[in-house]
SELUMBA-597811 format. One line per field, with one value per residue (C-alpha): residue number from 0; residue in one letter; x, y, z. Coordinates in steps of 0.2 Angstrom, whole numbers. Layout:
N
k = NUM; ... .
r = A; ... .
xx = X; ... .
yy = Y; ... .
zz = Z; ... .
end
This chain:
597
k = 0; 1; 2; 3; 4; 5; 6; 7; 8; 9; 10; 11; 12; 13; 14; 15; 16; 17; 18; 19; 20; 21; 22; 23; 24; 25; 26; 27; 28; 29; 30; 31; 32; 33; 34; 35; 36; 37; 38; 39; 40; 41; 42; 43; 44; 45; 46; 47; 48; 49; 50; 51; 52; 53; 54; 55; 56; 57; 58; 59; 60; 61; 62; 63; 64; 65; 66; 67; 68; 69; 70; 71; 72; 73; 74; 75; 76; 77; 78; 79; 80; 81; 82; 83; 84; 85; 86; 87; 88; 89; 90; 91; 92; 93; 94; 95; 96; 97; 98; 99; 100; 101; 102; 103; 104; 105; 106; 107; 108; 109; 110; 111; 112; 113; 114; 115; 116; 117; 118; 119; 120; 121; 122; 123; 124; 125; 126; 127; 128; 129; 130; 131; 132; 133; 134; 135; 136; 137; 138; 139; 140; 141; 142; 143; 144; 145; 146; 147; 148; 149; 150; 151; 152; 153; 154; 155; 156; 157; 158; 159; 160; 161; 162; 163; 164; 165; 166; 167; 168; 169; 170; 171; 172; 173; 174; 175; 176; 177; 178; 179; 180; 181; 182; 183; 184; 185; 186; 187; 188; 189; 190; 191; 192; 193; 194; 195; 196; 197; 198; 199; 200; 201; 202; 203; 204; 205; 206; 207; 208; 209; 210; 211; 212; 213; 214; 215; 216; 217; 218; 219; 220; 221; 222; 223; 224; 225; 226; 227; 228; 229; 230; 231; 232; 233; 234; 235; 236; 237; 238; 239; 240; 241; 242; 243; 244; 245; 246; 247; 248; 249; 250; 251; 252; 253; 254; 255; 256; 257; 258; 259; 260; 261; 262; 263; 264; 265; 266; 267; 268; 269; 270; 271; 272; 273; 274; 275; 276; 277; 278; 279; 280; 281; 282; 283; 284; 285; 286; 287; 288; 289; 290; 291; 292; 293; 294; 295; 296; 297; 298; 299; 300; 301; 302; 303; 304; 305; 306; 307; 308; 309; 310; 311; 312; 313; 314; 315; 316; 317; 318; 319; 320; 321; 322; 323; 324; 325; 326; 327; 328; 329; 330; 331; 332; 333; 334; 335; 336; 337; 338; 339; 340; 341; 342; 343; 344; 345; 346; 347; 348; 349; 350; 351; 352; 353; 354; 355; 356; 357; 358; 359; 360; 361; 362; 363; 364; 365; 366; 367; 368; 369; 370; 371; 372; 373; 374; 375; 376; 377; 378; 379; 380; 381; 382; 383; 384; 385; 386; 387; 388; 389; 390; 391; 392; 393; 394; 395; 396; 397; 398; 399; 400; 401; 402; 403; 404; 405; 406; 407; 408; 409; 410; 411; 412; 413; 414; 415; 416; 417; 418; 419; 420; 421; 422; 423; 424; 425; 426; 427; 428; 429; 430; 431; 432; 433; 434; 435; 436; 437; 438; 439; 440; 441; 442; 443; 444; 445; 446; 447; 448; 449; 450; 451; 452; 453; 454; 455; 456; 457; 458; 459; 460; 461; 462; 463; 464; 465; 466; 467; 468; 469; 470; 471; 472; 473; 474; 475; 476; 477; 478; 479; 480; 481; 482; 483; 484; 485; 486; 487; 488; 489; 490; 491; 492; 493; 494; 495; 496; 497; 498; 499; 500; 501; 502; 503; 504; 505; 506; 507; 508; 509; 510; 511; 512; 513; 514; 515; 516; 517; 518; 519; 520; 521; 522; 523; 524; 525; 526; 527; 528; 529; 530; 531; 532; 533; 534; 535; 536; 537; 538; 539; 540; 541; 542; 543; 544; 545; 546; 547; 548; 549; 550; 551; 552; 553; 554; 555; 556; 557; 558; 559; 560; 561; 562; 563; 564; 565; 566; 567; 568; 569; 570; 571; 572; 573; 574; 575; 576; 577; 578; 579; 580; 581; 582; 583; 584; 585; 586; 587; 588; 589; 590; 591; 592; 593; 594; 595; 596 .
r = X; X; X; X; X; X; X; X; X; X; X; X; X; X; X; X; X; X; X; X; X; X; X; X; X; X; X; X; X; X; X; X; X; X; X; X; X; X; X; X; X; X; X; X; X; X; X; X; X; X; X; X; X; X; X; X; X; X; X; X; X; X; X; X; X; X; X; X; X; X; X; X; X; X; X; X; X; X; X; X; X; X; X; X; X; X; X; X; X; X; X; X; X; X; X; X; X; X; X; X; X; X; X; X; X; X; X; X; X; X; X; X; X; X; X; X; X; X; X; X; X; X; X; X; X; X; X; X; X; X; X; X; X; X; X; X; X; X; X; X; X; X; X; X; X; X; X; X; X; X; X; X; X; X; X; X; X; X; X; X; X; X; X; X; X; X; X; X; X; X; X; X; X; X; X; X; X; X; X; X; X; X; X; X; X; X; X; X; X; X; X; X; X; X; X; X; X; X; X; X; X; X; X; X; X; X; X; X; X; X; X; X; X; X; X; X; X; X; X; X; X; X; X; X; X; X; X; X; X; X; X; X; X; X; X; X; X; X; X; X; X; X; X; X; X; X; X; X; X; X; X; X; X; X; X; X; X; X; X; X; X; X; X; X; X; X; X; X; X; X; X; X; X; X; X; X; X; X; X; X; X; X; X; X; X; X; X; X; X; X; X; X; X; X; X; X; X; X; X; X; X; X; X; X; X; X; X; X; X; X; X; X; X; X; X; X; X; X; X; X; X; X; X; X; X; X; X; X; X; X; X; X; X; X; X; X; X; X; X; X; X; X; X; X; X; X; X; X; X; X; X; X; X; X; X; X; X; X; X; X; X; X; X; X; X; X; X; X; X; X; X; X; X; X; X; X; X; X; X; X; X; X; X; X; X; X; X; X; X; X; X; X; X; X; X; X; X; X; X; X; X; X; X; X; X; X; X; X; X; X; X; X; X; X; X; X; X; X; X; X; X; X; X; X; X; X; X; X; X; X; X; X; X; X; X; X; X; X; X; X; X; X; X; X; X; X; X; X; X; X; X; X; X; X; X; X; X; X; X; X; X; X; X; X; X; X; X; X; X; X; X; X; X; X; X; X; X; X; X; X; X; X; X; X; X; X; X; X; X; X; X; X; X; X; X; X; X; X; X; X; X; X; X; X; X; X; X; X; X; X; X; X; X; X; X; X; X; X; X; X; X; X; X; X; X; X; X; X; X; X; X; X; X; X; X; X; X; X; X; X; X; X; X; X; X; X; X; X; X; X; X; X; X; X; X; X; X; X; X; X; X; X; X; X; X; X; X; X; X; X; X; X; X; X; X; X; X; X; X; X; X; X; X; X; X; X; X; X; X; X; X; X; X; X; X; X; X .
xx = 8; -2; -11; -28; -44; -58; -77; -84; -97; -83; -76; -81; -72; -61; -63; -44; -45; -40; -54; -68; -84; -102; -104; -99; -82; -81; -76; -79; -61; -58; -75; -72; -56; -63; -78; -66; -51; -58; -48; -30; -21; -24; -34; -25; -36; -34; -44; -60; -63; -66; -58; -72; -73; -60; -60; -52; -38; -34; -43; -60; -63; -59; -71; -85; -81; -81; -98; -105; -100; -108; -124; -124; -124; -105; -92; -95; -80; -68; -56; -37; -32; -16; -19; -10; -5; -16; -10; -15; -25; -9; -1; -17; -18; 1; -3; -18; -7; 7; -4; -14; 0; 16; 8; 14; 4; 14; 19; 10; 23; 24; 6; 8; 22; 12; -3; 8; 15; -2; -6; 10; 6; -11; -24; -36; -40; -58; -52; -40; -55; -66; -53; -48; -65; -61; -68; -59; -54; -45; -36; -31; -24; -13; -7; -2; 8; 16; 21; 31; 50; 58; 69; 53; 44; 60; 60; 42; 45; 59; 47; 58; 43; 25; 9; 3; 20; 20; 2; 6; 20; 8; 3; 21; 28; 43; 54; 47; 49; 67; 69; 61; 73; 88; 82; 78; 95; 104; 108; 110; 93; 75; 63; 45; 33; 14; 5; 21; 25; 8; 13; 31; 23; 11; 23; 14; -3; -11; -28; -43; -54; -69; -63; -67; -82; -79; -85; -72; -79; -71; -55; -40; -27; -21; -29; -20; -31; -29; -34; -34; -47; -63; -56; -41; -29; -24; -7; -4; -9; -7; -19; -32; -30; -32; -49; -54; -51; -61; -75; -74; -75; -90; -99; -95; -102; -118; -120; -118; -130; -143; -143; -130; -122; -104; -95; -78; -66; -56; -38; -30; -20; -36; -52; -70; -74; -92; -91; -85; -99; -118; -131; -142; -152; -148; -161; -152; -135; -128; -114; -107; -90; -81; -69; -55; -43; -26; -32; -43; -60; -72; -86; -100; -106; -122; -129; -116; -109; -94; -100; -93; -102; -118; -117; -113; -128; -140; -133; -137; -119; -115; -124; -127; -113; -96; -82; -74; -55; -41; -37; -21; -8; -13; -29; -31; -31; -15; -7; -12; -5; 12; 13; 9; 22; 36; 32; 32; 50; 57; 50; 57; 74; 71; 67; 83; 93; 91; 104; 93; 77; 83; 86; 70; 60; 69; 65; 47; 47; 54; 44; 28; 20; 3; 4; 13; 4; 17; 14; 26; 21; 19; 29; 17; 1; -13; -6; 9; 17; 17; 24; 38; 42; 45; 56; 67; 68; 84; 77; 72; 89; 98; 86; 89; 107; 104; 91; 104; 117; 105; 100; 118; 121; 107; 111; 95; 93; 99; 85; 71; 60; 60; 69; 52; 42; 53; 61; 57; 70; 74; 70; 57; 59; 71; 83; 83; 86; 101; 108; 105; 114; 130; 128; 135; 123; 128; 123; 107; 102; 105; 94; 81; 82; 78; 64; 56; 57; 49; 34; 32; 14; 13; 2; 3; 6; 21; 29; 26; 33; 49; 51; 52; 62; 75; 76; 72; 75; 64; 75; 89; 78; 65; 63; 47; 46; 33; 22; 20; 15; 3; -6; -9; -26; -32; -29; -28; -15; -5; -5; 1; 15; 20; 21; 33; 45; 43; 37; 20; 22; 24; 10; -2; 3; -1; -16; -28; -16; -20; -15; -3; 6; 7; 15; 27; 33; 34; 45; 56; 59; 64; 76; 82; 76; 69; 77; 69; 78; 83; 76; 85; 79; 61; 48; 30; 22; 13; 29; 40; 42; 32; 19; 7; -6; -9; -27; -39; -49; -41; -40; -21; -17; 0; -6; -20; -8; 5; -9; -12; 6; 8; 13; 30; 34; 32; 49; 46; 62; 62; 60; 71; 88; 93; 92; 109; 113; 118; 133; 123; 112; 127; 135; 119; 118; 136; 132; 117; 127; 140; 127; 119; 136 .
yy = 211; 202; 185; 182; 172; 185; 181; 184; 196; 208; 209; 220; 224; 240; 254; 252; 234; 235; 222; 231; 232; 231; 215; 200; 192; 175; 162; 147; 142; 143; 138; 119; 120; 131; 120; 105; 114; 131; 147; 143; 159; 174; 189; 206; 217; 233; 241; 250; 263; 251; 236; 224; 228; 226; 230; 218; 225; 209; 193; 198; 182; 171; 181; 179; 160; 158; 167; 156; 140; 147; 151; 133; 126; 123; 130; 147; 149; 163; 167; 168; 186; 196; 213; 228; 242; 257; 269; 278; 272; 272; 259; 248; 249; 244; 229; 224; 227; 216; 201; 202; 207; 199; 182; 170; 154; 138; 132; 117; 104; 109; 106; 89; 85; 92; 82; 66; 70; 71; 54; 47; 55; 46; 57; 48; 55; 58; 68; 79; 82; 88; 99; 108; 107; 95; 79; 63; 61; 78; 73; 56; 65; 77; 61; 52; 67; 69; 51; 53; 51; 67; 71; 71; 83; 94; 94; 99; 113; 120; 119; 106; 95; 100; 96; 83; 73; 73; 67; 53; 48; 44; 29; 23; 11; 16; 6; 14; 31; 27; 21; 37; 48; 39; 44; 62; 64; 56; 71; 58; 49; 55; 54; 53; 66; 69; 56; 47; 44; 34; 23; 21; 16; 3; -4; 3; 11; 16; 8; 14; 2; 10; 2; -16; -24; -39; -41; -32; -43; -58; -50; -57; -44; -29; -12; 4; 17; 35; 48; 62; 53; 44; 28; 17; 9; -9; -13; -27; -23; -41; -47; -34; -39; -57; -54; -41; -52; -66; -54; -48; -66; -70; -54; -59; -76; -68; -58; -73; -83; -68; -70; -57; -64; -57; -49; -41; -36; -21; -22; -8; 0; 3; 13; 11; 26; 30; 40; 25; 14; 14; 10; -5; -19; -36; -43; -34; -41; -28; -34; -29; -20; -21; -7; -9; 5; 4; 11; -4; 4; -6; 1; -9; -3; -14; -15; -8; -12; -3; 10; 0; -15; -5; 3; -14; -22; -8; -10; -29; -33; -44; -56; -54; -66; -61; -60; -76; -76; -82; -101; -104; -116; -130; -133; -131; -150; -152; -138; -147; -163; -155; -146; -161; -172; -160; -156; -175; -177; -161; -166; -183; -176; -163; -177; -185; -169; -163; -150; -141; -145; -137; -121; -122; -123; -108; -98; -103; -98; -81; -77; -87; -96; -101; -116; -108; -94; -86; -73; -64; -63; -44; -38; -24; -21; -8; -2; 9; 5; -14; -10; 1; -12; -25; -14; -10; -28; -38; -52; -41; -33; -49; -56; -40; -44; -61; -54; -41; -54; -64; -49; -45; -63; -63; -46; -38; -20; -19; -9; -22; -25; -44; -57; -65; -55; -41; -38; -40; -50; -44; -62; -68; -84; -91; -77; -80; -99; -95; -85; -99; -111; -102; -102; -117; -128; -120; -103; -109; -117; -100; -91; -105; -102; -83; -86; -99; -87; -73; -84; -92; -88; -79; -87; -104; -120; -122; -108; -117; -133; -125; -114; -130; -140; -126; -122; -104; -94; -78; -69; -69; -59; -49; -38; -30; -12; 2; -6; -22; -14; -3; -18; -26; -20; -34; -31; -50; -52; -37; -44; -61; -52; -42; -59; -65; -51; -45; -60; -65; -53; -38; -43; -45; -29; -19; -29; -14; -1; 8; -1; 13; 11; -8; -6; 6; -7; -20; -8; -4; -22; -25; -10; -10; 8; 16; 4; -12; -28; -30; -46; -51; -62; -62; -68; -69; -86; -83; -79; -94; -110; -120; -106; -107; -97; -87; -91; -104; -92; -97; -85; -86; -89; -96; -109; -115; -117; -126; -138; -142; -146; -155; -171; -164; -160; -178; -185; -203; -213; -224; -243; -257; -256; -242; -248; -250; -237; -243; -235; -224; -218; -215; -204; -194; -192; -185; -173; -167; -164; -155; -143; -140; -136 .
zz = 154; 167; 163; 170; 167; 164; 163; 146; 153; 158; 140; 125; 109; 110; 96; 95; 89; 70; 66; 75; 65; 68; 57; 67; 60; 51; 64; 54; 53; 72; 79; 78; 88; 101; 103; 107; 115; 121; 119; 120; 115; 127; 121; 123; 133; 143; 157; 152; 165; 180; 188; 182; 164; 150; 131; 118; 109; 99; 99; 93; 83; 98; 109; 96; 94; 113; 114; 100; 109; 125; 116; 109; 127; 128; 140; 147; 158; 159; 144; 146; 144; 143; 152; 144; 155; 154; 139; 124; 109; 99; 110; 109; 90; 89; 99; 88; 73; 79; 83; 66; 54; 61; 63; 50; 46; 46; 28; 20; 24; 43; 44; 37; 49; 64; 60; 59; 76; 83; 77; 84; 101; 102; 92; 81; 63; 69; 84; 73; 61; 75; 82; 66; 57; 43; 37; 40; 21; 21; 37; 29; 14; 26; 36; 20; 14; 32; 31; 15; 17; 24; 8; -2; 10; 9; -10; -10; 3; -8; -23; -32; -35; -39; -30; -42; -40; -21; -21; -32; -21; -7; -17; -17; -4; 6; -5; -21; -13; -10; -28; -34; -24; -31; -48; -42; -35; -50; -62; -77; -73; -75; -61; -67; -63; -63; -74; -79; -60; -59; -74; -66; -49; -57; -70; -85; -87; -71; -71; -61; -52; -60; -77; -71; -78; -67; -49; -38; -23; -31; -37; -27; -32; -23; -25; -20; -13; -19; -6; -18; -31; -30; -37; -32; -44; -48; -41; -53; -71; -76; -63; -69; -87; -83; -74; -87; -102; -94; -91; -109; -116; -105; -111; -129; -126; -119; -135; -147; -136; -137; -156; -162; -178; -174; -160; -163; -149; -155; -148; -137; -151; -162; -160; -164; -176; -176; -192; -201; -195; -197; -184; -189; -180; -174; -187; -201; -197; -185; -175; -158; -156; -139; -138; -126; -121; -115; -98; -96; -100; -110; -121; -130; -146; -151; -168; -180; -198; -206; -218; -233; -228; -225; -243; -251; -243; -248; -266; -265; -268; -253; -242; -223; -219; -212; -225; -227; -221; -231; -229; -220; -226; -213; -204; -185; -182; -192; -182; -166; -173; -177; -160; -150; -159; -158; -140; -136; -143; -134; -117; -118; -121; -108; -95; -99; -96; -78; -80; -93; -85; -69; -78; -88; -71; -64; -80; -78; -60; -64; -80; -78; -93; -99; -88; -73; -63; -53; -40; -28; -10; -6; 9; 13; 22; 21; 38; 34; 51; 47; 30; 38; 51; 37; 26; 41; 48; 49; 39; 24; 25; 23; 10; 0; -1; -8; -20; -27; -29; -40; -50; -53; -59; -71; -78; -72; -65; -47; -42; -47; -32; -35; -46; -50; -62; -59; -76; -94; -104; -122; -128; -116; -107; -120; -118; -99; -102; -112; -98; -86; -97; -94; -75; -64; -54; -37; -43; -51; -34; -26; -39; -36; -17; -19; -32; -21; -6; -15; -20; -3; 3; 20; 33; 25; 33; 22; 32; 48; 40; 34; 50; 60; 47; 45; 64; 62; 78; 77; 89; 76; 65; 75; 90; 97; 90; 91; 77; 87; 103; 95; 87; 104; 110; 121; 140; 144; 131; 137; 154; 147; 137; 153; 162; 149; 150; 168; 177; 185; 200; 190; 178; 193; 200; 185; 179; 182; 174; 158; 142; 138; 155; 153; 135; 143; 156; 142; 132; 147; 150; 132; 131; 150; 153; 168; 180; 172; 170; 151; 143; 127; 113; 118; 105; 108; 108; 91; 82; 88; 78; 82; 89; 103; 111; 127; 129; 124; 113; 97; 82; 80; 61; 64; 77; 66; 51; 62; 67; 49; 47; 63; 55; 51; 69; 74; 74; 68; 66; 51; 55; 48; 41; 29; 11; 2; -11; -29; -36; -47; -32; -21; -35; -37; -18; -18; -32; -22; -7; -17; -24; -7; 0 .
end
């Protein structure tokens, strides 16, 4: 066959085309891409009695789509055509059948992977949506599926997991996906599927954001977006219940202030049964029932009495007051008196026993308590590329080894994501304390180090203080990867980074180049490819300890935090002679050195 670009006016549909009909074909699926990219696949044509006219054997829909684009005012250029040799109608029909019947559409997973490749090669989600006639939300779903771990995609392609399960796995971090795969591959383990998978991902019941009766704008916890549903989920159920319970109590107080005689909160394991209650007014003693479900949903039932109460009231057998509860053995003030005196005695003995106090403190840091609000610093971002760069970093790999060692010492599950709040001991904090009492001081200090590291707030001035104090060399833990360069968008900063790794002359020579070109040169210097001099142990100024900036524009969080902690970086030598240690103090110092060692 001969390939040529032929003007649209010289083309017509052949009677031998298997899709030939008077009615125009449906072109809605291919029209968006032809608007953006034009006709990419050649039409099969054959001469139609003259050198200037051809009839379309296969490609009728592409021809009509190109005509529609031209009518809309778009491109009206020639169309790519493969010209068949002149022959009989049977040969032309065979060609039409071959193109239309032998064609095989790509499978679902291949489409996910190809969309993901488009993004990696520079296409934006909005551009992909325009090309393929989709909305951006649909493209986002496909990209989320394409970013699943390869073994999960393969399992779905082999129909070993269902569509609901694979969609729920898009809510999982890479670490959670790996943990789920381990269960999936273990013949003796159970890998949760469908709705159970959501509960597994969120450490219990998956709670929709729509269940919240508090102001989401003031909520500081993390929310996981679900591309396949209207609502997201609360990543930490405990954080949700803390905010939800406070909102319920505030609502209860509002009802009482408004004159309702009683407000009852129905616990999660019970239900408000309308058939067992009768509607009545506030004036006639009706109460408010607040029904709370295990999924976090709250329903307010205003003006109800139990059927038994309503019947008794109508019979004149009871007053409108709430039934008096049974009197406890001791009063509230007496209980408080007993608690405080016993607490005073225990805490005095605890203060005199640092061996036990250290372990109690570690147990509090791991479990939390009514007086300790413990949170783990999430090592993930809303941007998948940042999360992935963290999960594959040297620092995370080394810290994971330390964490697994501590999990083993404490007898926790080795696959727990964290030591802190990452388990549920059989006997609560007391059970954990009994375990810690059997562990030597040196090991307790290692446990404490991991727990403190897990709860160290990112972006804080404390990180800057510790980074300088501990002489942290970022080059030992970090190298510039694709995720880092992708996040640099500012031309001035790119030029400054190039000057760092390639020198001022190279930076000046490439100052007007496209950002993609500059990033490529920086990458070549870091890897030593394409004839560039390899630069080892390079760290941008923002990431060093202490950090600094490339411009005077400000807006660098690490530098601002370091400024707040600047007092630590000033090396002030103590004045005057060093105070003499007592025997007891010297002994304590020796013990501290032994524990640290």
